[in-house]
C-alpha positions, -999 to 999 in steps of 0.1 A, spaced: -553 -94 44 -530 -100 74 -506 -118 51 -503 -88 28 -497 -65 58 -467 -87 68 -454 -89 32 -452 -51 27 -426 -44 54 -407 -75 44 -407 -63 8 -394 -28 19 -367 -44 39 -356 -66 10 -355 -36 -13 -333 -17 12 -310 -47 15 -307 -48 -23 -299 -11 -24 -273 -15 3 -258 -45 -14 -254 -25 -46 -238 4 -27 -214 -20 -10 -205 -35 -44 -197 -1 -58 -176 8 -27 -158 -25 -30 -150 -19 -66 -136 16 -58 -115 2 -30 -101 -25 -52 -91 1 -78 -74 22 -51 -57 -9 -37 -43 -17 -72 -30 19 -76 -14 18 -42 1 -16 -48 16 -5 -81 30 26 -64 45 5 -37 61 -19 -61 75 11 -81 90 26 -49 105 -8 -39 121 -11 -73 135 25 -71 148 18 -36 165 -14 -47 181 4 -77 193 32 -54 208 7 -30 225 -10 -58 240 23 -70 252 31 -35 268 -3 -31 285 1 -64 298 35 -53 310 21 -20 328 -7 -39 346 20 -60 360 38 -29 397 33 -25 408 10 3 428 39 19 396 58 23 380 28 41 411 26 64 411 63 71 375 62 81 381 35 106 412 52 120 396 86 125 386 90 161 349 99 166 351 108 202 368 142 206 371 159 240 
């Protein structure tokens, strides 16, 4: 009977480990889903940022040359 008395606690421990393993698998699956959502959102924001930069660059290119010259000639330090 001493062998059975040692097996019972071991069996309980294995069962707890299996339950914990299942919990961790579910948690991992949820975290992977969240990561996918956040990665998609990041990619979307990066694309929107690139598009906005492109539009701003296009607008800057359309500015007349005299406006560029006036901006550099305007003193920024006023007493």
